[in-house]
GUZA-442836 format. One record per residue (C-alpha): y, x, z; residue in one letter. Coordinates in steps of 0.5 Angstrom, whole numbers, padded with zeros to 4 digits, always signed. Each point is the difference from the previous one (the first is absolute). Example, Ala and Ser with C-alpha at 12.3 -4.5 7.8 and 13.67 -1.06 7.14 Angstrom:
-0009+0025+0016A;+0007+0002-0002S;
REM end
This chain:
+0000+0000+0000X;+0007+0003-0002X;+0005-0002+0005X;+0007-0001-0002X;+0007+0001+0003X;+0005-0004-0005X;+0007+0002+0001X;+0005-0005-0003X;-0005-0006-0001X;+0004-0005-0001X;+0004+0003-0006X;-0003+0000-0008X;-0004+0006+0001X;-0003-0002+0007X;-0002-0007-0003X;-0003+0003-0006X;-0004+0005+0005X;-0003-0006+0003X;-0002-0003-0006X;-0004+0006-0002X;-0003+0000+0007X;-0002-0007-0001X;-0004+0003-0006X;-0004+0005+0005X;-0005-0002+0005X;+0000+0007+0003X;+0008+0000+0001X;+0003-0002+0007X;+0007-0001+0002X;+0001+0003+0007X;+0008+0000+0000X;+0005-0004-0003X;+0007+0002+0000X;+0007-0003-0003X;+0007+0000+0002X;+0002-0007+0002X;-0004-0005-0004X;-0003-0004+0005X;-0003-0006-0003X;-0003+0005-0006X;-0003+0004+0005X;-0003-0005+0005X;-0004-0003-0006X;-0003+0007-0002X;-0002+0001+0008X;-0003-0007+0000X;-0004+0002-0007X;-0002+0007+0001X;+0000+0001+0008X;+0003+0007+0001X;-0001+0004+0006X;+0008+0001+0000X;+0006-0003-0003X;+0007+0003+0000X;+0007-0002-0002X;+0005+0005-0001X;+0005-0005+0003X;+0000-0001+0008X;+0002-0008+0000X;-0005-0001-0006X;-0006+0003+0004X;+0002-0004+0006X;-0001-0006-0004X;-0006+0002-0003X;-0003+0002+0006X;+0001-0008+0003X;-0003-0002-0007X;-0006+0003+0000X;-0002+0001+0007X;-0006-0005-0001X;-0003+0006-0004X;-0002+0007+0002X;+0005+0004-0004X;+0004+0004+0004X;+0008+0000-0002X;+0004+0006+0000X;+0007+0002-0002X;+0005+0005-0003X;-0002+0007-0003X;-0004+0001+0006X;-0004-0006-0002X;-0001+0003-0007X;-0002+0006+0002X;-0005-0003+0005X;-0003-0004-0006X;+0000+0006-0004X;-0004+0004+0004X;-0005-0005+0003X;-0007+0004+0001X;-0004-0005-0003X;+0005+0000-0007X;-0003+0004-0006X;+0006-0001-0005X;+0007-0001+0001X;+0003-0004-0006X;+0008+0001+0001X;+0003-0005-0004X;+0007-0001+0004X;+0006+0001-0004X;+0005+0005+0003X;+0000+0007+0004X;-0003-0004+0006X;-0007+0002-0004X;+0001+0007+0002X;-0001+0000+0007X;-0007-0004+0000X;-0002+0004-0006X;+0001+0007+0003X;-0004-0003+0007X;-0006-0003-0004X;+0000+0007-0004X;+0000+0004+0007X;-0006-0005+0002X;-0004+0001-0006X;+0000-0006-0004X;+0000-0001-0007X;+0007-0002-0003X;+0000-0005-0005X;+0008+0001-0002X;+0004-0006-0003X;+0006+0002+0004X;+0005+0005-0005X;+0005+0002+0005X;-0006+0003+0004X;+0000+0006-0005X;+0007-0001-0003X;+0003+0001+0007X;-0005+0004+0004X;-0005+0003-0005X;+0002+0007+0002X;-0004-0002+0007X;-0005-0005-0002X;-0004+0005-0006X;+0000+0006+0005X;-0003-0004+0005X;-0005-0004-0004X;-0002+0007-0002X;-0001+0002+0007X;-0004-0006+0002X;-0004+0000-0006X;+0003-0007-0001X;-0001-0004-0007X;+0006-0003-0002X;-0002-0005-0006X;+0006-0003-0004X;+0001-0008+0000X;+0006+0000-0005X;-0003-0001-0007X;+0003+0006-0003X;-0003+0005+0005X;-0006-0004+0000X;+0000+0001-0007X;+0001+0008+0000X;-0005+0000+0006X;-0006-0003-0005X;+0002+0004-0006X;-0001+0006+0004X;-0007-0002+0003X;-0005+0005-0002X;+0005+0005-0003X;-0001+0007+0001X;+0006+0002-0003X;+0007-0001+0003X;+0005-0004-0004X;+0005+0003-0004X;+0005-0007+0000X;+0000-0006+0004X;+0003-0006-0004X;+0002-0006+0004X;+0001-0007-0004X;+0006-0004+0001X;+0001-0008-0002X;+0007+0001-0001X;+0001-0006+0005X;+0004-0006-0002X;+0006+0004-0003X;-0003+0004-0005X;+0004+0001-0006X;+0006-0002+0003X;+0006+0005+0001X;+0003+0002+0007X;+0006-0004-0001X;-0004-0007-0002X;-0004+0001+0007X;+0005+0003+0005X;+0002-0007+0002X;-0007-0004-0001X;-0002-0005+0006X;-0006+0002+0005X;-0003-0006-0004X;+0000+0003-0006X;-0003+0007+0003X;-0005-0004+0003X;-0004-0002-0006X;-0004+0006-0001X;-0004-0001-0007X;-0007+0002+0002X;-0001+0001+0007X;+0000-0005+0006X;+0003+0004+0006X;+0005+0000+0006X;+0007-0001-0001X;+0002+0007+0002X;-0005+0004-0004X;+0002-0005-0006X;+0007+0002+0001X;-0002+0007+0000X;-0004-0001-0007X;+0007-0003-0003X;+0004+0006+0002X;-0006+0005-0002X;+0000+0003+0007X;-0007-0002+0001X;-0002+0004-0005X;+0004+0006+0003X;-0003-0001+0006X;-0007+0000-0004X;+0002+0007-0003X;+0001+0003+0007X;-0007-0003+0003X;-0004+0002-0006X;+0003+0007+0001X;-0002+0000+0008X;-0007-0004-0002X;-0002+0005-0005X;+0004+0006+0001X;+0003+0000-0006X;+0007+0003-0002X;+0005-0005-0002X;+0001+0003-0006X;-0007-0002-0002X;+0001-0007+0001X;+0002-0004-0005X;+0002-0008+0000X;+0000-0004-0006X;+0001-0007-0001X;-0006-0005-0002X;+0003-0007+0000X;-0007-0003+0000X;-0003+0003+0006X;-0007+0001-0002X;+0000+0008+0000X;+0002+0001+0008X;+0000+0008-0001X;-0002+0006-0004X;-0003+0007+0001X;+0001+0005-0005X;-0004+0007+0001X;+0000+0007-0003X;-0003-0002-0007X;+0005-0006-0001X;-0005-0005+0001X;+0003-0006+0004X;-0004-0005+0004X;+0003-0007+0002X;-0002-0005+0005X;+0001-0007-0003X;-0001-0007+0003X;+0004-0007+0000X;+0005+0001+0005X;-0003-0002+0007X;+0001+0003+0006X;-0007-0002+0003X;-0003+0005-0005X;+0003+0006+0004X;+0000-0003+0007X;-0008-0001-0002X;-0001+0007-0002X;+0004+0003+0006X;-0005-0004+0005X;-0006+0001-0004X;+0001+0007-0003X;-0005+0004-0002X;-0003-0006-0002X;+0002-0006-0005X;-0001-0007+0001X;+0001-0006-0003X;+0007-0002+0001X;+0004-0007-0002X;+0004+0003-0005X;+0000-0003-0007X;-0003+0005-0005X;+0004+0003-0006X;-0001-0003-0007X;+0002+0005-0004X;+0000-0004-0007X;+0006-0004+0004X;+0004+0006+0002X;+0002+0001-0008X;+0005+0006+0003X;+0001+0005+0005X;+0007+0003+0000X;+0003+0006+0003X;+0008+0002+0001X;+0004+0005+0004X;+0004-0003+0006X;+0007-0001-0001X;+0003+0004+0005X;+0007-0002-0001X;-0001-0007+0001X;-0005+0001+0006X;+0003+0007+0004X;-0005-0002+0006X;-0005+0004-0004X;+0003+0006+0000X;+0003+0000+0007X;-0007-0001+0003X;-0002+0007-0004X;+0007+0003+0002X;-0002-0002+0007X;-0007+0003-0001X;+0002+0006-0003X;+0005+0001+0006X;-0005-0002+0005X;+0000+0001+0008X;+0003-0006+0002X;+0004-0002-0006X;-0006-0005-0002X;+0000-0003+0007X;+0008-0002-0001X;-0001-0002-0007X;-0006-0005+0002X;+0004-0003+0006X;+0006-0001-0004X;-0003-0003-0005X;-0004-0005+0004X;+0007-0002+0004X;+0003-0001-0007X;-0005-0004-0003X;+0000-0005+0006X;+0008+0000-0001X;-0001-0002-0007X;-0005-0005+0001X;+0005-0003+0005X;+0005+0000-0006X;+0004+0005+0004X;+0000+0005-0005X;-0001+0000-0007X;-0006+0003-0004X;+0004+0006-0003X;+0003+0002+0007X;-0007+0002+0002X;-0001+0006-0004X;+0008+0002+0001X;-0001-0001+0008X;-0006+0004+0000X;+0003+0006-0004X;+0006+0000+0005X;-0005+0000+0006X;-0004+0006-0003X;+0006+0004-0001X;+0002-0001+0007X;-0006+0002+0003X;-0002+0007+0002X;-0008+0001+0000X;-0003+0002+0006X;-0005+0006-0002X;-0007+0000+0002X;+0001-0007+0004X;-0004-0003+0005X;-0002-0007+0001X;+0006-0001+0004X;+0005+0003-0005X;-0003-0005-0005X;+0001-0006+0005X;+0007+0003+0001X;+0002+0001-0007X;-0003-0007-0001X;+0005-0003+0005X;+0006+0004-0003X;-0001-0003-0007X;-0001-0007+0003X;+0007+0001+0004X;+0003+0003-0006X;-0001-0007-0004X;+0001-0004+0006X;+0007+0003+0001X;+0002-0001-0008X;-0001-0008+0000X;
REM end
């Protein structure tokens, strides 16, 4: 029996993870963690009967405790609760699907406890890759990517004896592909949330619209596969059928293809090294007609280059980029800033930050706090 702690159980990845678990009789939910959606996690507790549930929000935790007092589930709260859920002695695998840098601390704790990490939380490696990857190597802790692009690379590399020459990450282009910077500078959140291919949470959908999501994936790929940034390319692939590619020394390219459905990379991470039946529609190649690839428009979507710049600077700069972006996206969703303001403000805050060399965890957390405060002072 594989026992799973699911951090971020009420979000898009979390709910799809539970669908995958439903299809595997040898998987059991040991812990469920969320932010403040009490109604959703109560229903999950009654279905999956985990030993532990945790809410990041203290008031939500108190509400949940009252609601599920007729069950045997122990209710925890805050970051300490997330860490306990991630390090339960009975847990084998921790799937980190929370949104934001809050995923960093419980992931580090889970690594130190020797758990297998199924990683869907981008911010963990974007902000703390310099800590997480050496720690995972030290504890011989597998980190299995859940992101569709990184899962694709992971699958392409399976069984390969040679290091790849290049990683090629595909991007859908988001809802504003083909538009100019002037055309999208004032678009409302309702337009940015209309992703053409994927069903995702609001924050990651906006990141897809700005292409910051792809910038984060470049940073993640550099850490996950120990690949120089200059050997990681991004190509726009509107169909979202090819999820990423790997190029080798002989210029042969291996690609992973499937219909755009997050249940496939979730399933692969939870069942690796096996492949099991998954409720994903098979590809109909005769219906595809074409698979197209274009270079990204860096002028219209400057966030991609801002992410690469932050990664090249390194140290605490990626943490600052991530934190500032998170705050700016939430301001945009509240219609307090424009779409064009996101990249403009990110550039300004990066210019104001003096990176801390060889950062410890507290340096990363302090830089994260600094960036958030800089955003809040501006609006």
